[in-house]
N, C-alpha and C positions, 0 to 999 in steps of 0.2 A: 404433502411434498410442496406444495406453494411456498412454503416458508423458505425450506431449502433452497429453492430455486432464486427466491428472491436475495437471500444472502448471498448466494454464488454470484448472482448480476452484479450486485454492489462490489463484491471482492474484486470482480473483473474490472470495474471502472475505477476503484479507489486505490487498488493495489497492484492491480497489472498494469493500469493505464492503455487499456485497450481502446480502440477507436469506438465511436457510436455504433456506427456501420457492422462491426464486428461483434459487439455486444447484442445488436438487434439480431444477428444471424444466429448466435448462441441461443438467444431466448426462443427464437422461434422453433430451431431444431428441438429444442429440451420441451418446450411446451407440447409438440407433437408425439414426442416420446413418454411425456408424462400422462397424455391423453391414453396412449396404448397401454401403460401401466395400469390406469386405472380402469379399463375394460376388462383387463385381468383380474383385477379385485386386488392390486397391490397398494397398500395405503399409503406407503413412502419408499423414497429410494432405497432404502436399507434391506427392503423384501425383494429388490429385483435381482435376477438371477442372469449367469451368462446365456442361457436359453433365452431368456426374454428379450435380450438384446439383440441377439442373432435373428430370432423371429420377427423383431421389429424391423431389424435392417431388411428382411426378406420381403416383409410386407411392403417396405417403402420401394423396394426394386420392382415388385410387382405393379406397383401403382405409376411406374414410369420413371422414378428418380433416375437420373444418370449417375454414372460411376463417380465422377467427381463429387457431386452432392451427396452421396452415399459416404464418401470418404469424409467430408466435412462434417456430415452428420455424426460419423463415428468418433471424430476428433471432439465434438461437442461433450459427447457423453462421456468418453474418456478423461477428459479435463474436468467434466462435472464430478466425476466419482473419484479424480485423484483429490479434489477440493474437498469432499467429504470426508474422504480417508484421514488426510491431513489434519482435519478439524475434529476428528474423532467423533462423526456424526454416524458413521456407517463401521461395521466390525471388519469387513473386508471390501476389496475392490474387484467386482467380478469382470472389470475389463483388463485385468492386469496383463493377462496373456494374450490379449488381443492385439493384431497387428495393426498399426496404423500411421498417417504420416507424424513425424515428430515436430509437432507445433506447439507443444507444452511450453518451453522455454523460450517465451517471446521476450526479447530484450526489453527491460524498463527502459523509459525515457530519462535521461539525466541532463545536469546542467554542467556546463565548464565551470572552473573556480573563478573566471571572470563574470558568468552570468550570475552566478549566486553572489558574488559581490555587488552587481548592480540590483538584484532583486532585494537583497538586504536593506540596501540604500533607500529604495523607493518610498517607505512611509515617511511621513513628515513627524520627526521627533519633539516638533513645537508645539503638537497636539495632544491631548490624550489618547484620542484614538490611534494617533500615528507613534505615540511611545507603546501602547499596547499591541500593536500591529508590528512593529519591529522587534518587540521581544518575543512574540510568537513566531517570526521569521527565525530569528536567532536560535530560538530553543529548538525548532523543528530541524534546523541544519546542524547544530552543535550535537543533539542526542539521537537523532534517527528515530524519533518516536513515532508511533502511528497516530493518525489525526484523532482516532478516539481516545487513546492515551492523553495526547495533549489537551483534549477538551475536559479530560475528567481530571487532570493534574491540581492538586489542591496546594496552598500555602505550606503545609506541613510536609509535603512532599519534596518541596525544594530546600536541600541541605547545602546551603550557600558556603559555609566555612568548610564542609567537607568536599565540595567541588562535585556533588551528585545530585541526581534526583532520582526518587524511587517512584515506579510506575506498576500498575497491575495490566498484563497484557492479556493474550487469547488463554481460555482455560482458568482464568483467575489466577494465573501465575505471574507472581511478583519478581520484579528483578532492578537492579540498581544500576544506573548507566552514569558515566562521567558526563558532565557539563563544563565547557570552557568559561573563562572569566568573560569574554564579550557578552555570551549569552546572559550570565549572571549579571552583568553590569545593566544590560537593557531591561532586565526582569526587575532590578532594584529601581530603575528608573520609572518604570511604570508604577511600581507600586507606590513611590514615593508621589508623582505627579498625573494621578488619573484613575488609580484603582479604588481610591477612596470614595471618589465623585460617582464611579459607577455603582458602588456598593451600598450608597444611601438608601436605595429600595428595596435593598435584600441583605441587610448586613450580616445575616447568619451564614450567607454562603461563603463557602472557603475556597471555592475555585480561584485557580490565579487569573485566568483569562475570562473577564466579564463582558456581557452584553450591557447597554445601556440601561437594562431594567433589572441588572443585578444578577442575571442568570448565567450559567456557563455557557460559552459559544457552542453552539450546535456545530457539528463537523461539516455539514453543507454550506454553511456560512463560511466558515474558515475558508473551504475551498474555494467559493466564491472571492474572498478578498484576496486569495493568493493570485489567482488568475487576474485580477485587476491590476494588482502591483506587477505582476510579469509583462503586462501590456505597457503599464508606464515605464517599465525598465527598458522596454525595447526587446524584449524577448519572444521571438517567433515561434518557438517549439510548443507543441501541447503540453499543459502544464495541467497537473493536480497534486492534491497534498501529498503524495507518496514520492512525487517527483524529488523534492529535498531528502525524503528519506533513501531514496535509490543514488541521489547524489552524494549523501553522507558515507554511505558504504563503498560507492566506487571510489571516493576521494580518499578514504581510508585505506582501501586494497592498494591502490595508486602510490601510496606512500609507505607501504610496507608492512600493514597491518596484517595478522594471520586470518585466515577464514574463520577459525576457531572465536577468535576475539571478537570479530564481526557478527557472527552468529550469537554470541552471548547477548552482545549491546542490542541487537535488533529483536531478540526474544524469538528467534526460530527454533523450533523443535527439532528440525532435522537438518542437520549441515547440507543435504542436497540443495534445500531451499535457498540457501546462501550461496551455492555455487555458481548459481546465474550469473553473479558479479565477476566471475572469470571470465566471462564471455563479452562483458562491456567495455572495458579499458583498452580498446584497441590501439590508441596511441602508445600505450605502455609496451604494448608487446611489440610494436614497431620498433620502438626505441631501443629494447633490450636486442631485437634483431641487428640494428644498424650497429650497436655497440660490440655485438660480440660475433657475429657471424664473418668469417673471413672474406665472403663475396658479396656482402651488403653493399 
């Protein structure tokens, strides 16, 4: 079960953008739950039953856990099983009919168009690293790829003439995503003025974005670079790799793209995952209200 927990905690940090404190609270609650399951002989989360969860909560209550803490405990378990179900790691969700505060749909952090512009301009295009990093940021915002998908992107995946990139997402599902001319221009500048130098130590590597050792950039390294450029751009919001992915989806929705189209580009298996973006763009809702409501 530890592997499932580790993957879930990475998901909370990289895709949901939760604070470190929230992530640590979830980790603590779920480790206590995992210990309970282990004492019952459950080898992984897929063997847990609804009765196990209720018994665990009752045990915590008898140990003196306050009602708000019990509610938080149940939320952590529900979010964990929702994640496992969406990822196909369990056949069913034993918490599905269990009532708890609706904390699953935590709004992801996004940037304004002006903040995105400032972030994309932060790398210095006069240096090989600056050209690479600008191409990374442009590609992120142009395609909405996950950081793992961008790290794995190969030269053959970039179809410049057709204006698409091909990537393999979760569950080894392949999809094709449009990419704009600015991102393609940034990739071309990196390919001409830097990638060859970085590839000298590993000429057989086909990854688009390389480290100085000629290896594909690790996703944690990409995250660190993005945070660095956000600071240089004067952006005070919490930043992580999926901030650009969330901004990509939010800005598409604000400009009239359908949820189904956004779902396809993001590679979401379920439209309910994409629907979170309908809660994000409050300025668009306010503008519509002011324009059409007779008493606005």
